[in-house]
C-alpha positions in Angstrom: -22.1 47.6 -62.1 -22.9 49.8 -59.2 -19.3 50.7 -58.7 -18.9 51.5 -62.4 -22.1 53.6 -62.3 -20.7 55.6 -59.4 -17.3 56.1 -61.1 -19.0 57.1 -64.4 -17.6 54.2 -66.4 -20.9 52.5 -67.0 -23.3 53.3 -69.8 -25.6 56.3 -69.1 -28.8 54.2 -69.1 -27.4 52.2 -66.1 -25.9 55.2 -64.3 -29.3 56.9 -64.3 -30.6 54.2 -62.0 -28.1 54.9 -59.2 -28.2 58.0 -57.0 -26.2 58.7 -53.9 -28.1 59.5 -50.7 -26.1 62.7 -50.3 -27.4 63.8 -53.8 -30.9 62.5 -53.3 -32.2 64.3 -50.2 -32.3 67.9 -49.2 -31.2 67.3 -45.6 -27.7 66.2 -44.5 -28.0 62.7 -43.1 -25.4 60.7 -41.2 -25.6 58.1 -44.0 -24.6 60.7 -46.6 -21.0 60.6 -45.4 -20.8 57.0 -46.7 -21.3 56.1 -50.3 -24.8 54.7 -49.8 -27.3 54.6 -52.7 -30.9 55.7 -52.5 -33.2 52.7 -52.9 -36.4 53.6 -54.7 -39.7 52.3 -53.3 -41.7 49.7 -55.1 -45.3 48.4 -54.7 -44.7 44.9 -55.9 -42.3 42.1 -55.3 -41.6 42.0 -59.0 -40.4 45.6 -58.8 -38.1 44.7 -55.9 -36.1 42.4 -58.2 -35.5 45.1 -60.8 -31.9 46.3 -61.4 -32.8 49.8 -60.2 -33.9 48.5 -56.8 -31.8 45.3 -56.3 -28.5 47.0 -57.3 -28.6 49.8 -54.7 -29.9 47.3 -52.1 -27.0 45.0 -52.6 -24.5 47.9 -52.7 -25.8 49.2 -49.4 -25.5 45.8 -47.7 -21.7 45.6 -48.4 -19.4 46.5 -45.5 -18.1 50.1 -45.5 -14.5 48.8 -45.3 -14.7 47.3 -48.8 
């Protein structure tokens, strides 16, 4: 689903949850050269399991070579 959201083939309500680090910040970071996603902060462990947080976290844990 993360890949489909990045390639704009997923529904818009899912694509809104994913944002690249290069588009998220105002500074150029080394991580912006990779396709890493910004992981939103949460205050609860229940929020950590949401799709908007778990999806980018799993995507960022994949090796860059994939």
